[in-house]
N, C-alpha and C positions, 0 to 999 in steps of 0.2 A: 546629978547630971542626967538630963533627959535626952534620949536618942530618938530622933524622928526619921521617918523614911524619906521625907522630902530632901532634895539636894541642898546641902548647906551652902550658904552664901560665903564666898571667899573674897577677901580683899588682898591685893598684892602689895608687897613691900620688897625692899632690897636689904640683904644682909650687909654687914660691914665689909665683907669680902666682895660684894657686888652680885651675889647669886640672887635670883628671883625667889621670893617666898610667898606662900599662901598662908593667910591667917584666917581661921574659922572662928566666928564669934558665937556665943550662946545667946539666948533670948534677952538677957540683961545687957548684952553688949560687951561682955568681958571676953578676952581671948580664951577659947576652949582648946585650940590646937594650932600650932604653927609648924609647917613643914615646907620643904623645898618644893618648888614648882616641878622639878624633875621627878621626885618621888610621887607627888600627888597625881601628876599626869600619867605616869606608868600605872598607878593603881586604878585610875579611871579607865584606861584602855583594857586592863585585865578584867574588869567587871563587865558582865554581860547585861544587856537590857532585858526587860520583861519580855519584849517581843522576840528577842533572840532565843531566850530560854524556851518559850512556847514553841517556836519553830523547830528547835532541836528535839523537843519532846515528841512533836508530831512526826518528824522524820524517823525517829527511833521506833515509834509505834508502827509506822508503815513498814519499816525494814523487818521488824519482828513478825508482823503479819505475813509478809511475803515469804519469809524463811519457813514459817509454819506450813504454808501452802505447798511449797516445794518438798518439804519433808513428808507431807501427807501423800503427795503424788508418788514419791519414790517408794513408799511402803506398799502402795496399791500395785505398782508394777512388779515388785518382787513377789507378791502373793500370787499374781497372775502367772508368772513364769513357773512356779512350783507345780501348778496343776498340769 
């Protein structure tokens, strides 16, 4: 079974109880995975996009840099007071 990074195509079906289902097919057209719409949708919302991950990394780096600057300033002020 090959896993690709591209978004899998899903076809919708209904269960015998009436719940909406997603069926994922492999390249040959056979069913690879069948799950409820509710579970699949929740998983999609939990997953972050590439852009969101990059933005979070930039924000974290900027926050770290700012914290380093303030720590450096605080140590300089303490050293000046001792003299």
